[in-house]
Backbone as CSV, one residue per row, in Angstrom:
resi,resn,N_x,N_y,N_z,CA_x,CA_y,CA_z,C_x,C_y,C_z
1,UNK,19.691,-17.208,-8.200,21.132,-17.019,-8.277,21.623,-17.018,-9.725
2,UNK,21.004,-17.830,-10.568,21.439,-17.927,-11.955,21.215,-16.643,-12.741
3,UNK,20.218,-15.838,-12.347,19.912,-14.593,-13.049,20.784,-13.422,-12.585
4,UNK,21.411,-13.556,-11.437,22.110,-12.421,-10.841,23.259,-11.887,-11.687
5,UNK,24.104,-12.722,-12.295,25.196,-12.154,-13.116,24.678,-11.231,-14.225
6,UNK,23.598,-11.594,-14.878,23.027,-10.741,-15.918,22.500,-9.437,-15.358
7,UNK,21.862,-9.506,-14.189,21.356,-8.301,-13.542,22.509,-7.389,-13.127
8,UNK,23.589,-8.000,-12.655,24.763,-7.230,-12.260,25.378,-6.531,-13.474
9,UNK,25.456,-7.231,-14.588,25.987,-6.618,-15.815,25.084,-5.475,-16.276
10,UNK,23.785,-5.642,-16.160,22.845,-4.588,-16.558,23.042,-3.348,-15.691
11,UNK,23.320,-3.541,-14.400,23.564,-2.400,-13.527,24.794,-1.631,-14.002
12,UNK,25.873,-2.334,-14.291,27.103,-1.652,-14.700,26.977,-1.020,-16.089
13,UNK,26.004,-1.467,-16.896,25.760,-0.842,-18.195,25.128,0.538,-18.022
14,UNK,24.418,0.728,-16.909,23.775,2.018,-16.605,23.852,2.237,-15.093
15,UNK,25.052,2.480,-14.560,25.220,2.565,-13.100,24.624,3.844,-12.507
16,UNK,23.532,3.689,-11.776,22.879,4.798,-11.084,22.494,4.337,-9.691
17,UNK,22.511,5.281,-8.747,22.033,4.945,-7.404,20.553,4.623,-7.495
18,UNK,20.172,3.475,-6.956,18.767,3.067,-7.018,18.524,1.862,-6.124
19,UNK,17.253,1.650,-5.792,16.936,0.418,-5.077,16.986,-0.747,-6.052
20,UNK,17.277,-1.906,-5.540,17.358,-3.113,-6.358,16.047,-3.870,-6.252
21,UNK,15.604,-4.443,-7.357,14.440,-5.325,-7.333,13.119,-4.641,-7.073
22,UNK,12.903,-3.451,-7.603,11.653,-2.730,-7.382,10.473,-3.608,-7.788
23,UNK,9.499,-3.703,-6.885,8.295,-4.485,-7.155,8.447,-5.973,-6.898
24,UNK,9.609,-6.386,-6.434,9.828,-7.812,-6.153,10.287,-7.986,-4.718
25,UNK,10.022,-9.139,-4.177,10.549,-9.479,-2.861,11.959,-10.019,-3.061
26,UNK,12.900,-9.464,-2.322,14.291,-9.897,-2.385,14.645,-10.634,-1.103
27,UNK,15.564,-11.589,-1.233,15.960,-12.386,-0.074,17.468,-12.527,-0.032
28,UNK,17.993,-12.544,1.193,19.391,-12.832,1.432,19.506,-14.278,1.879
29,UNK,20.701,-14.803,1.817,20.951,-16.188,2.213,21.995,-16.189,3.322
30,UNK,21.605,-16.706,4.486,22.538,-16.796,5.616,23.482,-17.984,5.424
31,UNK,24.561,-17.986,6.178,25.545,-19.066,6.110,24.914,-20.421,6.435
32,UNK,23.859,-20.406,7.278,23.225,-21.679,7.642,22.203,-22.144,6.594
33,UNK,22.071,-21.391,5.492,21.170,-21.793,4.415,19.764,-21.211,4.496
34,UNK,19.451,-20.491,5.579,18.116,-19.897,5.684,18.069,-18.581,4.912
35,UNK,16.893,-18.294,4.371,16.685,-17.050,3.640,15.989,-16.039,4.541
36,UNK,16.197,-14.749,4.240,15.540,-13.684,4.984,15.258,-12.533,4.024
37,UNK,14.142,-11.799,4.242,13.795,-10.704,3.333,14.734,-9.518,3.512
38,UNK,15.094,-8.892,2.382,16.024,-7.758,2.411,15.551,-6.643,1.484
39,UNK,16.059,-5.453,1.750,16.014,-4.330,0.823,17.453,-4.040,0.470
40,UNK,17.687,-3.738,-0.796,19.055,-3.491,-1.241,19.098,-2.183,-2.018
41,UNK,20.008,-1.317,-1.616,20.266,-0.081,-2.350,21.588,-0.203,-3.066
42,UNK,21.605,0.191,-4.324,22.822,0.100,-5.132,23.373,1.499,-5.389
43,UNK,24.671,1.674,-5.174,25.323,2.962,-5.389,26.642,2.738,-6.118
44,UNK,26.771,3.260,-7.342,28.041,3.097,-8.066,29.110,3.998,-7.453
45,UNK,30.308,3.499,-7.401,31.436,4.299,-6.917,32.633,4.064,-7.842
46,UNK,33.445,5.086,-7.978,34.678,4.968,-8.764,35.820,4.713,-7.792
47,UNK,36.627,3.723,-8.106,37.788,3.412,-7.269,39.027,3.375,-8.165
48,UNK,40.179,3.247,-7.536,41.421,3.131,-8.300,41.417,1.887,-9.171
49,UNK,40.671,0.857,-8.726,40.583,-0.388,-9.503,39.504,-0.327,-10.574
50,UNK,38.756,0.769,-10.634,37.680,0.902,-11.612,36.324,1.009,-10.930
51,UNK,35.250,0.991,-11.722,33.918,1.138,-11.133,33.531,-0.068,-10.283
52,UNK,32.907,0.228,-9.168,32.394,-0.808,-8.267,31.011,-0.364,-7.811
53,UNK,30.350,-1.250,-7.092,29.037,-0.914,-6.568,29.046,-1.118,-5.057
54,UNK,28.516,-0.126,-4.369,28.338,-0.220,-2.931,26.893,-0.641,-2.708
55,UNK,26.693,-1.758,-2.062,25.346,-2.274,-1.810,25.019,-2.137,-0.340
56,UNK,23.930,-1.421,-0.065,23.427,-1.326,1.309,22.322,-2.358,1.430
57,UNK,22.511,-3.339,2.303,21.566,-4.447,2.447,20.956,-4.378,3.834
58,UNK,19.629,-4.307,3.883,18.917,-4.176,5.153,18.003,-5.380,5.345
59,UNK,18.137,-6.044,6.478,17.247,-7.146,6.851,15.897,-6.540,7.237
60,UNK,14.843,-6.873,6.516,13.518,-6.313,6.789,12.575,-7.365,7.365
61,UNK,13.132,-8.377,8.021,12.311,-9.443,8.609,11.278,-8.893,9.570
62,UNK,11.679,-7.982,10.451,10.745,-7.437,11.442,9.628,-6.656,10.766
63,UNK,9.983,-5.842,9.774,8.951,-5.078,9.065,7.963,-6.017,8.374
64,UNK,8.476,-7.054,7.719,7.600,-8.018,7.044,6.686,-8.709,8.055
65,UNK,7.231,-9.016,9.219,6.436,-9.639,10.273,5.310,-8.708,10.715
66,UNK,5.633,-7.422,10.920,4.620,-6.447,11.328,3.582,-6.224,10.230
67,UNK,4.018,-6.192,8.978,3.076,-6.039,7.861,2.107,-7.214,7.814
68,UNK,2.617,-8.409,8.014,1.757,-9.590,7.999,0.779,-9.569,9.171
69,UNK,1.238,-9.145,10.333,0.354,-9.036,11.494,-0.750,-8.017,11.210
70,UNK,-0.383,-6.861,10.656,-1.365,-5.835,10.303,-2.374,-6.401,9.305
71,UNK,-1.888,-7.100,8.273,-2.761,-7.679,7.260,-3.752,-8.653,7.880
72,UNK,-3.279,-9.492,8.797,-4.164,-10.471,9.447,-5.218,-9.789,10.312
73,UNK,-4.823,-8.754,11.047,-5.778,-8.027,11.894,-6.855,-7.380,11.033
74,UNK,-6.428,-6.714,9.973,-7.378,-6.046,9.084,-8.295,-7.075,8.424
75,UNK,-7.731,-8.164,7.962,-8.511,-9.186,7.269,-9.561,-9.813,8.179
76,UNK,-9.239,-9.960,9.457,-10.159,-10.601,10.400,-11.137,-9.620,11.046
77,UNK,-11.004,-8.341,10.782,-11.864,-7.338,11.419,-13.332,-7.592,11.066
78,UNK,-14.223,-7.362,12.034,-15.650,-7.584,11.774,-16.297,-6.471,10.952
79,UNK,-15.581,-5.383,10.725,-16.092,-4.252,9.952,-15.394,-4.175,8.603
80,UNK,-16.075,-3.578,7.636,-15.452,-3.333,6.338,-14.335,-2.319,6.537
81,UNK,-13.180,-2.586,5.979,-12.040,-1.679,6.071,-11.497,-1.454,4.667
82,UNK,-11.322,-0.178,4.333,-10.833,0.235,3.023,-9.697,1.221,3.246
83,UNK,-8.560,1.004,2.567,-7.462,1.966,2.645,-7.334,2.624,1.281
84,UNK,-7.291,3.977,1.288,-7.154,4.716,0.040,-5.903,5.586,0.073
85,UNK,-5.381,5.840,-1.123,-4.211,6.716,-1.227,-4.662,8.156,-1.414
86,UNK,-3.716,9.066,-1.523,-4.013,10.495,-1.617,-4.797,10.834,-2.889
87,UNK,-4.708,9.981,-3.908,-5.457,10.193,-5.147,-6.876,9.634,-5.054
88,UNK,-7.211,9.016,-3.908,-8.551,8.472,-3.716,-8.737,7.082,-4.282
89,UNK,-7.649,6.418,-4.636,-7.740,5.066,-5.174,-7.676,4.049,-4.042
90,UNK,-8.457,3.000,-4.179,-8.498,1.941,-3.173,-7.219,1.112,-3.273
91,UNK,-6.487,1.063,-2.160,-5.221,0.318,-2.094,-5.382,-1.031,-1.409
92,UNK,-6.351,-1.129,-0.498,-6.528,-2.358,0.271,-7.969,-2.440,0.738
93,UNK,-8.508,-3.646,0.762,-9.816,-3.912,1.360,-9.698,-5.229,2.121
94,UNK,-10.614,-5.427,3.055,-10.621,-6.707,3.761,-11.803,-7.550,3.276
95,UNK,-11.874,-8.781,3.783,-12.932,-9.711,3.370,-14.312,-9.160,3.681
96,UNK,-14.459,-8.463,4.803,-15.761,-7.920,5.177,-16.220,-6.859,4.166
97,UNK,-15.292,-6.123,3.599,-15.638,-5.137,2.567,-16.256,-5.837,1.368
98,UNK,-15.679,-6.966,0.971,-16.237,-7.728,-0.147,-17.669,-8.170,0.160
99,UNK,-17.884,-8.665,1.397,-19.224,-9.133,1.787,-20.230,-7.993,1.827
100,UNK,-19.842,-6.868,2.422,-20.764,-5.747,2.606,-21.123,-5.073,1.284
101,UNK,-20.136,-4.861,0.425,-20.367,-4.088,-0.791,-20.710,-4.945,-2.012
102,UNK,-20.407,-6.248,-1.964,-20.750,-7.122,-3.081,-19.761,-7.129,-4.227
103,UNK,-18.678,-6.399,-4.106,-17.620,-6.401,-5.113,-16.544,-7.397,-4.682
104,UNK,-15.845,-7.959,-5.655,-14.663,-8.749,-5.320,-13.524,-7.776,-5.035
105,UNK,-12.527,-8.259,-4.376,-11.335,-7.457,-4.090,-10.726,-6.907,-5.383
106,UNK,-10.619,-7.752,-6.389,-10.027,-7.346,-7.665,-10.823,-6.221,-8.321
107,UNK,-12.140,-6.206,-8.144,-12.962,-5.153,-8.729,-12.746,-3.805,-8.040
108,UNK,-12.327,-3.821,-6.767,-12.173,-2.580,-6.007,-10.764,-2.013,-6.055
109,UNK,-9.748,-2.865,-6.009,-8.371,-2.386,-5.918,-8.006,-1.526,-7.124
110,UNK,-7.444,-0.357,-6.834,-7.029,0.579,-7.867,-8.141,1.492,-8.367
111,UNK,-9.356,1.260,-7.911,-10.497,2.068,-8.352,-10.700,3.260,-7.421
112,UNK,-11.378,4.305,-7.894,-11.684,5.443,-7.017,-12.640,5.015,-5.910
113,UNK,-12.397,5.476,-4.690,-13.254,5.118,-3.565,-14.689,5.570,-3.806
114,UNK,-14.877,6.531,-4.694,-16.227,7.019,-4.991,-17.128,5.936,-5.559
115,UNK,-16.567,4.811,-5.984,-17.409,3.709,-6.446,-18.288,3.179,-5.309
116,UNK,-17.900,3.464,-4.055,-18.653,2.997,-2.882,-19.575,4.082,-2.335
117,UNK,-19.606,5.227,-2.998,-20.394,6.382,-2.559,-21.653,6.460,-3.429
118,UNK,-22.838,6.665,-2.828,-24.057,6.797,-3.635,-23.922,7.898,-4.684
119,UNK,-24.555,7.670,-5.828,-24.480,8.608,-6.948,-24.795,10.035,-6.520
120,UNK,-25.790,10.212,-5.665,-26.228,11.565,-5.290,-25.172,12.335,-4.492
121,UNK,-24.187,11.639,-3.906,-23.139,12.301,-3.121,-21.778,12.253,-3.829
122,UNK,-21.679,11.497,-4.880,-20.397,11.197,-5.515,-19.646,12.444,-5.977
123,UNK,-20.331,13.425,-6.544,-19.626,14.585,-7.092,-19.018,15.472,-6.002
124,UNK,-19.539,15.426,-4.768,-18.973,16.230,-3.673,-17.825,15.515,-2.948
125,UNK,-17.770,14.210,-3.088,-16.841,13.426,-2.285,-15.360,13.743,-2.524
126,UNK,-14.893,13.919,-3.772,-13.457,14.226,-3.955,-13.012,15.468,-3.186
127,UNK,-13.837,16.490,-3.134,-13.480,17.698,-2.382,-13.402,17.433,-0.895
128,UNK,-14.315,16.634,-0.382,-14.291,16.278,1.041,-13.061,15.430,1.353
129,UNK,-12.735,14.540,0.449,-11.560,13.689,0.624,-10.304,14.538,0.666
130,UNK,-10.179,15.503,-0.233,-9.005,16.385,-0.255,-8.929,17.233,1.011
131,UNK,-10.086,17.646,1.534,-10.108,18.439,2.772,-9.524,17.644,3.938
132,UNK,-9.745,16.337,3.949,-9.189,15.506,5.016,-7.666,15.601,5.026
133,UNK,-7.064,15.659,3.859,-5.602,15.696,3.783,-5.013,17.023,4.239
134,UNK,-5.829,18.041,4.441,-5.315,19.295,5.005,-5.261,19.224,6.528
135,UNK,-5.950,18.235,7.112,-5.967,18.057,8.570,-6.092,16.562,8.855
136,UNK,-4.984,15.838,8.617,-5.018,14.380,8.749,-4.919,13.960,10.203
137,UNK,-6.080,13.707,10.794,-6.138,13.157,12.149,-7.304,12.191,12.201
138,UNK,-7.197,11.205,13.084,-8.266,10.220,13.223,-9.529,10.915,13.711
139,UNK,-10.641,10.612,13.070,-11.914,11.221,13.451,-13.058,10.539,12.723
140,UNK,-14.282,10.740,13.223,-15.427,10.217,12.478,-15.664,11.077,11.239
141,UNK,-16.188,10.459,10.206,-16.503,11.195,8.983,-17.952,11.668,9.051
142,UNK,-18.189,12.895,8.628,-19.549,13.407,8.535,-20.267,13.501,9.861
143,UNK,-19.568,13.919,10.906,-20.189,14.014,12.235,-21.479,14.835,12.148
144,UNK,-22.552,14.297,12.703,-23.837,14.986,12.720,-24.652,14.807,11.448
145,UNK,-24.129,14.064,10.480,-24.870,13.824,9.240,-25.133,12.339,9.064
146,UNK,-26.191,12.035,8.327,-26.463,10.644,7.966,-25.598,10.304,6.763
147,UNK,-24.832,9.242,6.877,-23.946,8.817,5.795,-24.475,7.524,5.171
148,UNK,-24.258,7.389,3.880,-24.704,6.207,3.154,-23.597,5.713,2.248
149,UNK,-23.613,4.417,1.992,-22.685,3.806,1.054,-23.514,3.118,-0.032
150,UNK,-22.813,2.691,-1.078,-23.467,2.091,-2.233,-22.861,0.730,-2.530
151,UNK,-23.739,-0.279,-2.631,-23.303,-1.627,-2.989,-23.156,-1.755,-4.504
152,UNK,-22.548,-2.845,-4.930,-22.375,-3.123,-6.354,-23.710,-3.117,-7.088
153,UNK,-24.756,-3.623,-6.435,-26.075,-3.686,-7.086,-26.789,-2.332,-7.113
154,UNK,-26.126,-1.278,-6.585,-26.698,0.059,-6.598,-27.508,0.415,-5.369
155,UNK,-27.787,-0.563,-4.515,-28.562,-0.271,-3.303,-27.718,0.514,-2.309
156,UNK,-28.368,1.373,-1.541,-27.703,2.193,-0.539,-28.001,1.650,0.847
157,UNK,-27.093,1.920,1.774,-27.295,1.523,3.160,-26.593,2.528,4.066
158,UNK,-27.146,2.738,5.281,-26.529,3.703,6.200,-25.228,3.152,6.767
159,UNK,-24.252,4.054,6.972,-22.945,3.647,7.496,-22.437,4.653,8.517
160,UNK,-21.539,4.191,9.340,-20.700,5.048,10.177,-19.287,4.854,9.658
161,UNK,-18.552,5.944,9.524,-17.210,5.859,8.957,-16.217,6.565,9.873
162,UNK,-15.153,5.871,10.206,-14.038,6.459,10.931,-12.878,6.645,9.975
163,UNK,-12.234,7.798,10.011,-11.088,8.088,9.161,-9.819,8.010,9.995
164,UNK,-8.882,7.186,9.558,-7.631,7.004,10.283,-6.458,7.151,9.327
165,UNK,-5.633,8.201,9.517,-4.455,8.328,8.656,-3.421,7.268,9.024
166,UNK,-2.805,6.694,8.009,-1.795,5.664,8.187,-0.555,6.090,7.409
167,UNK,0.593,6.222,8.104,1.861,6.536,7.441,2.371,5.272,6.754
168,UNK,2.651,5.363,5.478,3.203,4.232,4.740,4.434,4.700,3.975
169,UNK,5.132,3.757,3.368,6.284,4.088,2.530,5.869,4.964,1.356
170,UNK,4.588,4.844,0.952,4.072,5.598,-0.186,3.363,6.878,0.232
171,UNK,3.554,7.309,1.462,2.906,8.522,1.957,1.721,8.181,2.845
172,UNK,0.974,9.218,3.231,-0.159,9.034,4.123,-1.321,8.428,3.344
173,UNK,-1.875,7.376,3.902,-3.081,6.765,3.345,-4.163,6.910,4.406
174,UNK,-5.408,6.672,4.001,-6.523,6.755,4.937,-7.174,5.396,5.034
175,UNK,-7.319,4.902,6.251,-8.003,3.653,6.520,-9.359,3.995,7.059
C-alpha cells in the first residue's frame, strides 16, 4: 500500500492503456480483510474534472486455483513432462523430467528443447517442431519410428512421446 501513491503518480506521468503490475502477482483487499488475486487494466480518460484512470479489476481466484491444480497434476505425473513455446524453448518441466534427464529444472528452463534430443537428430528437430505448429493436434510423435532422448551425461535412451497442444495466455504451447 505504501508504494501505490508513487506508482499512481508514475502512471499519470505517462498515461497509457496497459495492464498493471506486469510480471507480478497483484492482490485486492476485501472489506473483511482477506486478499484475493486480481488482474488490473489501466485506461486513461479525459473528464471535465481533468485526467482520470479507469481501472478494470478482475478477480482471478478461480484461474489461479486451476493453474495450481494443473501444476500439481503435472508435478506428480509418473512420466517426464516438458512444455515448450513456439520458439522451442522449455517453459515448464516436472520433477520426473529432472530425474529422467539428469538436469536440474533451472538448467532446462528457457533452453531449446533440442538439448534433450540426441546430437545425431538435433539438426532436423527444429523443422519437425515447426511442422507440428502447422497442424496442432494431440498425437504421438514419430509414429512408426524409434525415438531417442539424450540425458545430461550424453547417454541416449528410447522414448515414446505424445504431443499435446495447450492454449495459454502466451499462445499455443506443446506439452
